[in-house]
Each structure stands twice: as structure tokens, then as C-alpha cells.
DRENZAPA-213408 format. One line per 5 residues: number of its first residue (from 1); their letters; for each residue x, y, z of C-alpha. Coordinates in Angstrom, 3 decimals, decimal comma, always signed. Layout:
BEGIN
NUM> A> X Y Z ~ ...
This chain:
BEGIN
1> XXXXX> +25,782 -24,276 +2,670 ~ +24,719 -23,752 -0,745 ~ +26,275 -21,357 -3,228 ~ +25,022 -19,302 -5,921 ~ +26,998 -16,837 -8,160
6> XXXXX> +23,855 -15,010 -9,386 ~ +22,491 -12,730 -6,960 ~ +19,111 -14,173 -5,853 ~ +17,646 -11,069 -4,410 ~ +16,018 -10,158 -7,918
11> XXXXX> +14,525 -13,342 -8,023 ~ +13,138 -12,174 -4,471 ~ +12,048 -8,893 -5,993 ~ +10,462 -10,496 -8,858 ~ +8,458 -12,682 -6,745
16> XXXXX> +7,553 -10,008 -4,375 ~ +6,291 -8,125 -7,605 ~ +3,842 -10,729 -8,054 ~ +2,849 -11,279 -4,314 ~ +1,916 -7,788 -4,364
21> XXXXX> -0,260 -7,895 -7,847 ~ -2,232 -10,718 -5,968 ~ -2,113 -8,926 -2,632 ~ -3,621 -5,670 -3,731 ~ -5,608 -7,382 -6,727
26> XXXXX> -7,661 -9,298 -4,386 ~ -7,312 -7,667 -0,913 ~ -7,415 -4,105 -1,713 ~ -9,019 -3,705 -5,173 ~ -11,418 -6,105 -4,677
31> XXXXX> -13,567 -5,303 -1,750 ~ -14,787 -2,352 -3,446 ~ -16,015 -4,640 -6,523 ~ -17,083 -7,193 -3,772 ~ -19,434 -4,495 -2,191
36> XXXXX> -21,252 -3,736 -5,420 ~ -21,487 -7,672 -6,049 ~ -22,690 -8,405 -2,618 ~ -25,323 -5,533 -2,699 ~ -26,763 -6,816 -6,075
41> XXXXX> -26,912 -10,319 -5,017 ~ -28,616 -10,038 -1,781 ~ -30,334 -6,892 -1,931 ~ -28,889 -5,815 +1,286 ~ -28,178 -1,843 +2,062
46> XXXXX> -24,849 -0,286 +0,695 ~ -24,427 +0,934 +4,439 ~ -24,173 -2,571 +5,867 ~ -22,044 -3,940 +2,964 ~ -19,844 -0,993 +3,763
51> XXXXX> -19,397 -2,099 +7,210 ~ -17,954 -5,142 +6,016 ~ -15,441 -3,480 +3,915 ~ -14,099 -1,101 +6,861 ~ -13,992 -4,258 +9,117
56> XXXXX> -11,886 -5,982 +6,170 ~ -9,564 -2,951 +6,699 ~ -9,565 -2,747 +10,416 ~ -9,127 -6,138 +11,621 ~ -5,913 -6,473 +9,238
61> XXXXX> -4,126 -3,559 +11,399 ~ -3,914 -6,252 +14,403 ~ -2,076 -9,035 +12,034 ~ +0,116 -6,430 +10,667 ~ +1,245 -4,734 +13,608
66> XXXXX> +2,205 -8,547 +14,839 ~ +3,814 -9,365 +11,537 ~ +7,373 -9,621 +12,946 ~ +6,647 -11,879 +15,811 ~ +4,568 -14,055 +13,487
71> XXXXX> +7,529 -14,258 +11,162 ~ +9,636 -15,102 +14,103 ~ +7,390 -17,786 +15,331 ~ +6,000 -19,578 +12,301 ~ +8,518 -18,275 +9,377
76> XXXXX> +7,987 -16,295 +6,533 ~ +6,842 -18,737 +4,044 ~ +4,308 -20,173 +6,304 ~ +2,844 -16,990 +7,179 ~ +2,794 -16,009 +3,588
81> XXXXX> +1,112 -18,743 +2,250 ~ -1,370 -19,002 +5,373 ~ -2,372 -15,508 +4,498 ~ -3,298 -16,509 +0,880 ~ -5,531 -19,194 +2,118
86> XXXXX> -7,165 -16,944 +4,381 ~ -7,690 -14,179 +1,883 ~ -8,642 -16,805 -0,652 ~ -11,353 -18,076 +1,913 ~ -12,423 -14,567 +2,860
91> XXXXX> -13,333 -13,739 -0,583 ~ -15,151 -16,659 -1,217 ~ -17,032 -16,100 +1,662 ~ -17,797 -12,719 +0,531 ~ -19,289 -14,550 -2,607
96> XXXXX> -21,596 -16,917 -0,624 ~ -22,649 -15,029 +2,634 ~ -26,445 -15,772 +3,231 ~ -26,630 -13,775 +6,181 ~ -24,995 -10,462 +7,413
101> XXXXX> -23,007 -12,267 +10,199 ~ -21,629 -14,706 +7,393 ~ -20,109 -11,332 +5,418 ~ -18,716 -9,862 +8,528 ~ -17,133 -13,306 +9,400
106> XXXXX> -15,697 -13,452 +5,866 ~ -14,323 -9,977 +6,183 ~ -12,448 -11,036 +9,162 ~ -10,821 -13,837 +7,135 ~ -10,104 -11,568 +4,220
111> XXXXX> -8,827 -8,656 +6,272 ~ -6,327 -10,803 +8,459 ~ -4,991 -12,570 +5,078 ~ -4,530 -9,976 +2,965 ~ -2,186 -7,935 +4,995
116> XXXXX> +0,400 -10,549 +4,687 ~ +0,592 -9,936 +1,268 ~ +0,412 -6,115 +1,840 ~ +2,957 -3,214 +2,237 ~ +4,575 -4,496 +5,476
121> XXXXX> +5,278 -8,013 +4,092 ~ +6,834 -6,438 +0,823 ~ +9,066 -4,552 +2,992 ~ +10,038 -7,433 +5,055 ~ +10,810 -9,518 +2,108
126> XXXXX> +12,848 -7,020 +0,180 ~ +14,752 -5,812 +3,216 ~ +16,989 -8,808 +3,976 ~ +18,187 -8,765 +0,196 ~ +18,843 -4,956 -0,710
131> XXXXX> +19,976 -1,979 +1,447 ~ +21,704 +0,394 -1,079 ~ +19,523 -0,171 -3,746 ~ +16,380 -0,366 -1,479 ~ +14,588 +2,385 -2,652
136> XXXXX> +14,670 +1,105 -6,205 ~ +13,866 -2,356 -5,143 ~ +11,032 -1,336 -3,085 ~ +9,682 +0,778 -5,816 ~ +9,645 -1,988 -8,365
141> XXXXX> +8,012 -4,255 -5,802 ~ +5,387 -1,721 -4,780 ~ +4,500 -1,303 -8,527 ~ +3,045 -5,047 -8,204 ~ +0,361 -3,074 -6,275
146> XXXXX> -0,369 -0,850 -8,980 ~ -0,328 -3,384 -11,632 ~ -2,716 -5,257 -9,268 ~ -5,292 -2,545 -9,712 ~ -4,822 -2,581 -13,295
151> XXXXX> -5,167 -6,213 -13,897 ~ -7,917 -7,307 -10,921 ~ -10,375 -4,328 -10,895 ~ -11,581 -5,126 -14,684 ~ -10,891 -8,664 -13,883
156> XXXXX> -13,244 -9,194 -10,958 ~ -15,847 -7,535 -13,014 ~ -15,436 -9,499 -15,927 ~ -15,334 -12,957 -14,061 ~ -18,421 -11,873 -11,782
161> XXXXX> -20,515 -11,122 -14,880 ~ -19,693 -14,002 -16,884 ~ -19,550 -16,895 -14,300 ~ -20,938 -15,485 -11,087 ~ -19,290 -14,102 -7,997
166> XXXXX> -18,957 -17,671 -6,322 ~ -17,285 -19,118 -9,319 ~ -14,898 -16,018 -9,780 ~ -13,947 -16,146 -6,063 ~ -13,021 -19,572 -6,520
171> XXXXX> -10,887 -19,417 -9,446 ~ -9,142 -16,448 -8,288 ~ -8,627 -17,819 -4,822 ~ -7,151 -21,037 -5,942 ~ -4,727 -19,573 -8,683
176> XXXXX> -3,525 -17,084 -5,754 ~ -2,708 -19,838 -3,184 ~ -1,249 -21,931 -6,172 ~ +1,326 -19,116 -7,053 ~ +1,799 -18,072 -3,484
181> XXXXX> +2,860 -21,676 -2,377 ~ +5,356 -21,794 -5,310 ~ +6,869 -18,497 -4,278 ~ +6,878 -19,196 -0,594 ~ +8,459 -22,680 -0,936
186> XXXXX> +10,710 -21,766 -3,840 ~ +11,691 -18,156 -3,226 ~ +10,663 -16,790 +0,229 ~ +12,235 -19,666 +2,116 ~ +15,616 -18,677 +0,909
191> XXXXX> +17,932 -16,155 +3,007 ~ +21,041 -14,668 +2,235 ~ +22,864 -16,314 +4,541 ~ +21,878 -19,857 +3,141 ~ +23,358 -18,825 -0,301
196> XXXXX> +26,568 -16,871 +1,202 ~ +25,367 -13,411 -0,281 ~ +25,239 -10,233 +0,915 ~ +22,477 -7,301 +0,362 ~ +22,695 -5,909 -2,877
201> XXXXX> +24,932 -8,881 -4,371 ~ +27,911 -7,350 -2,773 ~ +29,478 -10,449 -1,933 ~ +29,224 -12,239 -5,368 ~ +31,231 -9,269 -6,595
206> XXXXX> +33,705 -9,169 -3,975 ~ +32,606 -5,687 -2,830 ~ +31,278 -6,328 +0,513 ~ +30,162 -3,030 +2,328 ~ +32,088 -2,066 +5,263
211> XXXXX> +29,986 -1,900 +8,643 ~ +28,270 +1,313 +8,845 ~ +27,556 +2,856 +12,166 ~ +23,722 +2,276 +13,513 ~ +21,722 +5,001 +14,949
216> XXXXX> +21,057 +4,479 +18,774 ~ +18,046 +2,235 +19,543 ~ +14,931 +3,948 +20,669 ~ +13,791 +3,004 +24,159 ~ +10,240 +3,594 +23,676
221> XXXXX> +8,916 +4,432 +20,079 ~ +5,556 +6,016 +21,620 ~ +7,527 +8,882 +22,935 ~ +9,898 +9,460 +20,205 ~ +9,070 +12,322 +17,680
226> XXXXX> +10,345 +10,571 +14,646 ~ +8,207 +7,512 +15,007 ~ +5,208 +9,417 +15,867 ~ +5,382 +11,990 +13,100 ~ +6,327 +9,393 +10,560
231> XXXXX> +3,230 +7,585 +11,567 ~ +1,088 +10,583 +11,425 ~ +2,325 +11,550 +8,173 ~ +1,739 +8,375 +6,480 ~ -1,679 +8,022 +8,133
236> XXXXX> -2,837 +11,439 +6,914 ~ -1,628 +11,213 +3,616 ~ -3,142 +7,711 +2,991 ~ -6,499 +8,863 +4,782 ~ -6,642 +11,639 +1,892
241> XXXXX> -5,563 +9,583 -0,697 ~ -8,044 +6,706 -0,260 ~ -10,848 +8,886 +0,373 ~ -10,470 +10,591 -2,684 ~ -9,966 +7,627 -4,908
246> XXXXX> -12,855 +5,946 -3,398 ~ -15,187 +8,750 -4,711 ~ -13,138 +10,122 -7,752 ~ -14,757 +7,975 -10,587 ~ -18,297 +8,885 -9,492
251> XXXXX> -17,268 +12,586 -9,275 ~ -15,745 +12,515 -12,578 ~ -18,368 +10,651 -14,319 ~ -21,040 +13,346 -14,598 ~ -18,298 +15,558 -16,279
256> XXXXX> -16,561 +13,058 -18,450 ~ -18,921 +10,066 -19,073 ~ -18,347 +6,838 -17,425 ~ -15,862 +5,162 -19,977 ~ -13,838 +8,285 -19,865
261> XXXXX> -13,725 +8,623 -16,262 ~ -12,543 +4,983 -16,188 ~ -9,652 +5,958 -18,401 ~ -8,928 +9,078 -16,274 ~ -8,535 +6,290 -13,146
266> XXXXX> -6,449 +4,335 -15,411 ~ -3,997 +7,373 -16,132 ~ -3,879 +8,020 -12,145 ~ -2,703 +4,549 -11,759 ~ -0,053 +4,821 -14,645
271> XXXXX> +1,156 +8,095 -13,180 ~ +1,559 +6,131 -9,682 ~ +3,811 +3,923 -10,892 ~ +5,760 +6,421 -13,180 ~ +6,099 +8,737 -9,795
276> XXXXX> +7,291 +5,781 -7,734 ~ +9,733 +4,464 -10,325 ~ +11,370 +7,673 -10,669 ~ +11,541 +8,428 -7,104 ~ +13,016 +4,921 -6,736
281> XXXXX> +15,768 +5,326 -9,294 ~ +16,447 +8,841 -9,067 ~ +16,355 +9,905 -5,312 ~ +20,208 +10,702 -4,816 ~ +22,261 +9,049 -2,047
286> XXXXX> +21,991 +10,114 +1,278 ~ +18,934 +12,178 +0,263 ~ +16,739 +13,655 +3,155 ~ +13,683 +11,135 +2,459 ~ +11,127 +13,164 +4,764
291> XXXXX> +12,046 +15,966 +2,202 ~ +11,287 +13,810 -0,756 ~ +8,154 +12,596 +0,831 ~ +7,103 +16,224 +1,582 ~ +7,728 +17,041 -2,158
296> XXXXX> +5,562 +14,250 -3,215 ~ +2,689 +15,487 -1,418 ~ +3,242 +19,014 -2,088 ~ +2,740 +17,839 -5,957 ~ -0,269 +16,079 -4,861
301> XXXXX> -1,891 +19,146 -3,320 ~ -1,298 +20,823 -6,616 ~ -3,203 +18,153 -8,248 ~ -6,145 +18,565 -6,047 ~ -6,269 +22,256 -6,407
306> XXXXX> -6,152 +21,730 -10,254 ~ -8,986 +19,220 -10,256 ~ -10,994 +22,055 -8,476 ~ -11,503 +23,745 -12,053 ~ -12,723 +20,354 -13,585
311> XXXXX> -16,226 +21,352 -13,750 ~ -15,123 +24,383 -15,938 ~ -11,982 +23,256 -17,695 ~ -11,516 +19,777 -19,196 ~ -7,695 +20,151 -19,243
316> XXXXX> -7,899 +20,246 -15,285 ~ -9,254 +16,802 -15,173 ~ -6,294 +15,412 -17,089 ~ -3,679 +17,701 -15,226 ~ -5,089 +17,096 -12,047
321> XXXXX> -5,142 +13,427 -12,067 ~ -1,651 +13,222 -13,454 ~ -0,330 +15,316 -10,580 ~ -2,384 +13,652 -7,945 ~ -1,655 +10,163 -8,896
326> XXXXX> +2,070 +10,820 -9,249 ~ +2,276 +10,402 -5,506 ~ -0,248 +7,507 -5,033 ~ +2,408 +5,017 -4,887 ~ +4,916 +7,035 -2,990
331> XXXXX> +2,564 +7,268 -0,046 ~ +3,221 +3,595 +0,499 ~ +6,692 +3,182 -0,426 ~ +8,415 +6,188 +1,007 ~ +7,673 +5,936 +4,693
336> XXXXX> +9,392 +2,425 +4,982 ~ +12,465 +3,902 +3,471 ~ +12,500 +6,808 +6,004 ~ +12,190 +4,426 +8,889 ~ +15,293 +2,577 +7,114
341> XXXXX> +17,122 +6,065 +7,220 ~ +15,741 +7,207 +10,751 ~ +16,127 +4,029 +12,924 ~ +18,400 +1,476 +13,834 ~ +17,793 -1,780 +12,073
346> XXXXX> +16,181 -3,551 +15,087 ~ +13,681 -0,587 +15,608 ~ +12,933 -0,430 +11,664 ~ +11,705 -3,939 +11,915 ~ +8,998 -2,731 +14,277
351> XXXXX> +8,428 +0,522 +13,095 ~ +7,323 -0,233 +9,449 ~ +4,527 -3,039 +10,623 ~ +3,438 -0,357 +13,143 ~ +3,053 +2,572 +10,981
356> XXXXX> +1,368 +0,513 +8,183 ~ -1,444 -0,699 +10,684 ~ -1,879 +2,757 +12,252 ~ -2,239 +4,070 +8,734 ~ -4,589 +1,074 +7,493
361> XXXXX> -6,654 +1,667 +10,711 ~ -7,170 +5,303 +9,953 ~ -7,885 +5,099 +6,054 ~ -10,447 +2,129 +6,516 ~ -12,637 +5,006 +7,666
366> XXXXX> -11,692 +7,502 +4,788 ~ -14,184 +6,591 +2,362 ~ -17,324 +6,669 +4,661 ~ -16,323 +10,046 +6,085 ~ -15,480 +11,391 +2,730
371> XXXXX> -18,796 +10,144 +1,621 ~ -20,425 +12,286 +4,355 ~ -18,258 +15,265 +3,090 ~ -19,394 +14,667 -0,275 ~ -22,899 +14,909 +0,637
376> XXXXX> -22,592 +18,245 +2,655 ~ -20,561 +19,464 -0,281 ~ -23,390 +18,581 -2,788 ~ -25,922 +20,299 -0,660 ~ -23,881 +23,532 -0,720
381> XXXXX> -23,579 +23,464 -4,124 ~ -20,086 +23,011 -4,715 ~ -19,471 +19,303 -4,981 ~ -15,880 +19,279 -5,774 ~ -14,795 +22,538 -4,038
386> XXXXX> -14,977 +21,455 -0,367 ~ -14,241 +17,606 -0,959 ~ -11,032 +18,578 -2,974 ~ -10,120 +21,342 -0,254 ~ -10,384 +18,768 +2,680
391> XXXXX> -8,002 +16,285 +0,653 ~ -5,503 +19,323 +0,045 ~ -5,537 +19,899 +3,896 ~ -4,896 +16,691 +5,092 ~ -2,003 +16,037 +2,483
396> XXXXX> -0,716 +19,665 +3,925 ~ -0,898 +18,095 +7,369 ~ +1,002 +15,145 +6,395 ~ +3,885 +17,735 +4,788 ~ +3,748 +19,092 +8,441
401> XXXXX> +4,152 +15,806 +10,131 ~ +6,884 +14,679 +7,992 ~ +8,815 +17,963 +8,582 ~ +8,093 +17,989 +12,309 ~ +9,638 +14,589 +12,529
406> XXXXX> +13,139 +15,429 +10,719 ~ +16,224 +14,087 +12,957 ~ +17,403 +15,955 +15,799 ~ +21,546 +16,794 +15,385 ~ +22,017 +14,124 +17,814
411> XXXXX> +20,159 +11,436 +15,834 ~ +21,307 +12,680 +12,577 ~ +24,988 +12,551 +13,510 ~ +24,641 +8,841 +14,692 ~ +22,616 +7,864 +11,675
416> XXXX> +24,540 +5,820 +9,003 ~ +25,605 +7,183 +5,882 ~ +23,931 +5,697 +3,020 ~ +25,753 +4,875 +0,281
């Protein structure tokens, strides 16, 4: 058995941050850029290419729902590296597709690959190393997703313009595979047991935590109110969020100009990082994490309502973006933390991939459906009002779902005390 004085969990955290940068930078923020690049290169209609984006997100749900099984069969390092290779091949396929069927085949590869570097993967990599500090650790790791958007959105545009889509996909894909390969072999292959360490570094400090009672296992998750409400809350919130983000830049551009609208989107990303970090570090021990999620969505609703005034008041744009952006990151990072608090450890390992898969399957349709709503709103003469009202309504429904799933007295009594 290898021994190490330094707590290796911090190395895992930094490595997972880098994984999230590539995962979201290529697999989440990449497809909107790919859509424009493919349409320009081929002359295919936006509807046809948009279908590939939807397929990209939909097919990933099958993989992410079975991620624990894949980890058990092939190991975390192999699954993570294999996913990076699939994502790189898929991105290259997007760049080189000469027929629609080739584009859709590439979307299958990229969609199946990116989820192994996505939300469920981040939670699976962090969970063995952090328990007491998991809110802060997950918040830091998930911030890699926001950084991925900050870095890769303009990087994709620059590389495609400078060298062409095919060359850009090759460079980014090779770099991603090389980095993920190194992290998989050197970091993700290491377990706390191999180093004789406990979560949060407790063993290295001589402070191994006493075993806490665990909530009773759930016989059937599909009949469990806590699970169904958590899945619904995450799906509703992300549906509203993705649908609004997909169209926000083009909605703000006529009001602010394209470049200033881009700065506004950058403020949303910065606000997402700040909001996620504050929740991770300041959420009290033993706090009701569902209540925290409800508060985060309430702030987002305020942001949506303030944005309704954007056409008349310039300040409303910036305040609305700040409020709405504060919850963008928490929509991804809080549900796994709720699962940790509400379910036994063996159940939580199933719950997190399932809620991620269900929410991804839902938000895959959000850009298209919000696009239809946008057209109807513009025809009614209120391009912002009904669009933002729909987002606020979905966010309110997410709050209701989280609140309805609060633990029964028996489950709450059996839940372990959170240090």
C-alpha cells in the first residue's frame, strides 16, 4: 500500500476542474458554435443542423444514466479517457461531415463522449475524496464548466476563422485527449484506499470521522417522492436556463449592440462562478439544501422579471443578468449535494447519474421550444415579456418541486448529521 502525507484529494479536485473545462468547453459550449460553422460550410438549413445538436444532448442521456455500471466494469480511468476520445472523434466528424447522416453519426459520438466529462462524472470523481467539504469541492470543480465556456467559446470561433473547422477540431481534440489521458492515468486511477487516506484528509490529520448513521435505502426510486421531486426540479430549472441562455445573446444584441451583448453574457458567466462559489463555501453545515436551491431559483426569477424592463431601462439589463447568472452554476452543482443529504450512499450513486440524464434529456429540447415561444412572442409584439415569463414560470415550478420533495419526518430522522 502506498502512503502519502499530503491529502491527494486536492490534486483530484484540480484535475477534475481541468476535466470540466474540456468537457463543457468542447461538449457543451462547442455545439452552438459547431451549428453555425456547419451551416456556413455546407449550406444546410439551421433546422437540420439544430437536430444534430438535439441528438448530441439526447444520446448522452443513455450513457450518463449507466455511468456507475460503466465505471464498475471498465474503471474510471478507462471510461474517462474513452469518453474524451469519442468526443474528439465526434467534433472532428462535425467538422468534416459531407452528408447529413455523417453529421448525425458524429453527434452520436460527441454526445456519448462528453457526458463522461460532464456533471455526473465530476460528482463521481469528487465524491470518494470529499464528504464534509463536498459542497465547496464540487463548487470549485464545477467552476471548470464556466471557465470552459469563457475560454472555449471565443477560442472555437478564433481557431475556426484562422485555420478552418477541420483543423480547429483536430487541434482541440488532440490536446483534450492528451490532457485527459495524463489525468486519467496519474490522478483518476488513484483511490483513497490506495493511499490510506480518508475523505477530506481526515486520516492525515489524525481526525478520522466517526461513522454516521445512514438513511435507509430506497427500494424503488421511481416511487420515491424525494427522488422524483429532485429530478423534476433539476430538469425544470435547467430547461428554463438552457432555453433562455440559447437565445439571450440575440435578444440583447438589438438593445445593446453585438459586442456589448457579448459582455453581458460574460457577466452572466462570471456571476455563475461567484454564485456557485459562495454557496459552496458559505452554506451552513447541516443546512436544508433544498431550501438553498429554492432561494437560488428565486433570485433567478427576480433576474427574469428585471430583464422584462430591459427595453426601457439599460440598468435592467445588467441587474437582470447579474441576478439570473448567479444561479446558473448552482442549477448543476446543488442537486448532487441534495442527493448526498437525502439518500443513502449506495442510492446517491444511482440518483446523481439518473437526475443528470433526465435533465439533459429535457433541456435538449429547450432551445427549439424557446425558439418557437420567441417567434410567437415577437408576433404578439412583446419579444421579451412572454419569453421571460415562461422562464420565470419554469423556475417557479422548479422551486415547487424541490419544496414538495423535502424529507418526511422518518427519513429526516434517519438522515446522518452533516458535519
